[in-house]
N, C-alpha and C positions, 0 to 999 in steps of 0.2 A: 844515273837518273837525276835529272835536274829538278830543282825545287818547283819549277812551273809545271812539272808533270804530276805532281801531287796535288790533288784537289783538297779543298778544305773538308769535304765529306770523308776523304780517305783518312786524313789526319784524325778527325773526329772518331772514325771507326777504330783506328788503332788505339786511340785514348780509351774508348769505351771498353775495348778488350782488356786493357790494362787497369780498368776500374778507375779512370781519371775523368774528371770533368773539367774541360777547358773553356775559357772565355774566348770570344772572337779574336782578341788581341793575342791570346796564347797560341791559338791555332795558327795564326799568321807568323808568330815567332818561331814556332816549332816546325813549320813546314820545311824550311831550308835545312834544319838540323836533321830531321827525319830522312830528308832526301840524301843527305851526306852519309848517313849511316847505311842506308840501303845501297848507295853507290859503292861504298867500301865493301860491303858484303857481296855485291855483284862482281867487284874486281877479284874477290877471293875465288870465285867460280871459274876464273880464267887461268888459274895456276896449273902448270903441268906437274902433277903429282905421281906420274908413272914411276914405279919402283920405290915409292916412299911407303914405308910401313906405317899403318895407323898407330897413333900414340894413345894407348888406353890409360896409361897412368904415368905421370911425370916423375914419381918417386920410386918406381918399381915395387910398390907395395902390393900385397895380395889381400884380397878380401878374405876376412875371416868369417866363415859361415857357422855360427853356433846353432845348436838345436833350438827350435822354436818351443820353448817351455813356458807355458803360462805362469806369471808370477801372481802375487796377491793383487785382488781387484780393489779399486777405489770404491769406498762405500758410496752408495747413490746419494745419500744426504750430503756428503762432502762435494760430490760432483755437482749437484744442483746448486749448492751455495756458491760455487765458483763461477757457474754459468751466468752469462749476461742476461739471459732470459730462459725461462723453463715453463713447461706445460705438463702438469702431473708429474710423471716420472721421466720426462723427455727433455732434452736440451734443444731449445729452438735456435737455429742459426739463420743468418740472412740468406735470402734467395741468391744463388749464384748464376743460374742460367734464366734468362728472361725469354719468354715467347719460344721455348724449346731451342733457343739460340745456341750458340757456339761460335766458331769463327765463321 
């Protein structure tokens, strides 16, 4: 995928999904870089992987699944003290999805 195939709107969309704000200059600078990354990913899809076993762990480690046992709870007052913003007994967080968005 060549850089001329990526519109500034597409670069802005990717930036928005990554929660980044880009100036017009940054959009122009990142257009060819993003195109290069997408071109590399596209090349990976052309590899012949027939007979290649999927690699699930490079260290042959096994996940240890402990029982899910509740531990001591953090007192609400301590939690609210650490929170950047609170409302009554609730922690306020920034909105993540705008306009019901997503990708």
